[in-house]
C-alpha positions in Angstrom: 46.9 188.6 64.7 43.5 190.1 65.0 42.1 187.4 62.7 43.6 184.6 64.7 42.0 185.9 67.8 38.7 186.1 66.1 39.1 182.5 65.0 39.9 181.4 68.5 36.9 183.1 69.9 34.4 182.1 67.3 34.7 178.6 65.9 31.6 176.9 64.7 29.4 179.4 66.3 30.9 178.8 69.8 33.2 180.9 71.8 35.9 178.2 71.7 39.0 177.5 69.7 39.6 174.4 67.6 42.3 173.3 70.2 39.6 173.6 72.9 37.4 171.3 70.9 40.1 168.7 70.6 40.7 168.8 74.3 37.0 168.3 75.0 36.9 165.3 72.7 39.9 163.8 74.5 38.2 164.3 77.8 35.0 162.6 76.5 37.1 159.7 75.2 38.8 159.4 78.5 35.5 159.4 80.3 34.3 156.7 78.0 37.5 154.7 78.7 36.9 155.2 82.4 33.3 154.0 82.0 34.3 150.9 80.0 36.0 149.0 82.9 32.8 149.3 84.9 30.9 147.6 82.1 33.6 145.0 81.7 33.6 144.4 85.4 29.8 143.9 85.3 30.2 141.5 82.3 33.0 139.6 84.2 30.8 139.3 87.3 27.9 138.0 85.1 30.3 135.6 83.5 31.6 134.5 86.9 28.0 134.0 88.1 27.1 131.9 85.1 30.3 129.8 85.6 29.4 129.3 89.2 25.9 128.2 88.3 27.4 125.9 85.7 29.8 124.4 88.2 26.9 123.9 90.6 24.8 122.1 87.9 27.8 120.0 87.0 28.4 119.0 90.6 24.8 118.1 90.9 25.0 116.0 87.8 28.1 114.3 89.2 26.4 113.6 92.5 23.3 112.1 90.7 25.5 110.0 88.5 27.5 108.8 91.6 24.2 107.9 93.4 23.0 106.0 90.4 26.2 104.0 90.2 26.0 103.2 93.9 22.4 102.1 93.6 23.3 100.0 90.6 26.2 98.3 92.4 24.0 97.7 95.4 21.3 96.1 93.2 24.0 93.8 91.6 25.4 92.9 95.0 21.9 92.0 96.3 21.1 90.0 93.2 24.4 88.1 93.5 23.7 87.4 97.2 20.2 86.2 96.3 21.6 83.7 93.8 24.1 82.5 96.3 21.5 81.9 99.0 19.2 80.3 96.4 21.9 77.8 95.5 22.7 77.1 99.2 18.9 76.5 99.8 18.7 74.1 96.9 21.8 72.2 98.2 20.3 72.0 101.7 17.0 70.7 100.3 18.8 68.0 98.3 20.8 67.0 101.4 17.7 66.9 103.5 15.9 64.8 100.9 18.8 62.3 100.8 18.9 62.2 104.6 15.1 61.5 104.7 15.4 58.7 102.1 18.3 57.2 103.9 16.6 57.3 107.3 13.4 55.7 105.9 15.5 53.0 104.3 17.4 52.3 107.5 14.2 52.3 109.5 12.6 49.9 107.1 15.6 47.5 107.3 15.6 47.8 111.0 11.9 46.9 111.3 12.4 44.1 108.8 15.4 42.6 110.6 14.3 43.4 114.1 13.7 39.8 115.0 17.1 38.7 113.6 18.7 38.0 117.0 15.5 36.2 118.2 15.3 33.9 115.3 19.1 33.3 115.4 18.6 32.0 119.0 15.9 29.5 117.7 18.2 27.9 115.2 19.9 25.5 117.7 16.4 24.3 118.7 15.6 23.5 115.1 18.9 21.6 115.0 18.0 19.6 118.1 14.6 18.7 116.6 16.3 17.5 113.4 18.7 15.3 115.4 16.0 13.9 117.6 13.9 13.0 114.5 16.8 11.3 112.9 17.6 9.4 116.1 14.1 8.0 116.3 13.8 6.8 112.8 14.7 3.1 113.6 12.6 3.0 116.8 9.3 1.4 116.3 7.9 2.3 119.7 8.6 6.0 119.2 6.2 6.4 116.3 3.9 8.7 118.2 6.8 10.7 119.7 8.2 11.1 116.3 4.9 12.3 114.8 4.5 14.9 117.6 8.0 16.1 117.0 7.5 16.4 113.3 4.4 18.5 113.9 6.3 20.9 116.2 9.2 21.0 113.8 6.9 21.9 110.8 5.1 24.5 112.8 8.3 26.1 113.8 9.7 26.1 110.3 6.5 27.6 108.9 6.7 30.4 111.5 10.2 31.1 110.6 9.4 31.3 106.9 6.6 33.7 107.6 9.1 36.0 109.2 11.6 35.8 106.3 13.8 33.1 107.7 14.6 30.4 105.1 17.0 27.5 104.9 19.7 27.7 102.3 19.5 25.2 99.5 21.3 22.1 100.6 21.7 20.9 97.1 23.9 23.8 96.2 27.3 22.4 95.6 29.1 25.6 94.6 31.1 27.0 97.5 30.4 30.7 98.1 32.4 32.4 100.9 29.6 34.9 101.4 27.2 32.1 102.3 29.3 29.1 103.4 31.9 28.5 106.0 34.4 25.8 105.2 35.3 23.9 108.3 37.2 21.2 106.5 38.8 20.5 103.2 39.0 16.9 101.9 41.3 15.7 99.0 39.2 14.4 96.1 40.4 12.2 93.2 38.1 13.9 90.7 39.1 17.4 89.5 35.5 18.4 89.0 34.9 18.1 92.8 37.7 20.5 93.7 36.1 23.6 95.3 32.8 21.9 95.6 30.7 21.3 98.7 30.9 17.6 99.7 28.9 17.7 102.9 26.9 20.2 105.0 27.6 19.8 108.7 25.3 22.6 109.8 22.6 24.2 107.6 22.7 27.9 106.7 19.8 30.3 107.0 18.9 33.7 105.5 16.5 36.4 106.8 15.0 38.6 104.1 17.8 37.4 101.7 20.5 38.4 104.2 22.7 35.7 105.7 21.5 34.9 109.2 23.9 32.0 109.7 26.6 30.7 107.3 26.3 27.1 106.4 29.2 25.0 107.7 30.4 22.7 105.0 33.2 20.3 103.9 34.9 21.3 100.7 36.9 19.2 98.2 40.4 20.0 97.3 
């Protein structure tokens, strides 16, 4: 018993027993275990902070990507709108050019045919001259009268021709409904005369190649 007591008092040069050393080691380990959670907590906090920073960076990247997509879509929309407006502009330009050409053509025709009604009113006078000249053919005393009338008639015809009014060809025997007006149809024995102009009752006139007055004719049938 005395030996055991000495062992308990002196172990390894210290006044402690081996069981005391074991207890001390256990306490040290428990302290280390108690200290570990603090280190783990710090590590977890650091990890959480890193994760938070990563989330912030990711959110910023997403925001930048979204802004780039929006900007790209806006550019595409503006480009599409520009192309649409360009096509509309070209269409309007073509329409305006057609309108300008049509207006110039109508104006030119209006100027060219402005005297149409005036010359149409002169045609009966020409007819009267022709009848008077024909009536005085067999009168010897009316030579001077006839000569004067012929001068007036020629002057009037020349003036009309200068302004685009011309007499239709009286030798034309082919009936044309666009130029002739059939006032009578006469039976003919010859088949070749059917549909042909047999006589011109009233001359037809054109102004700038447009019918001013249809020729009144007799047609064979």
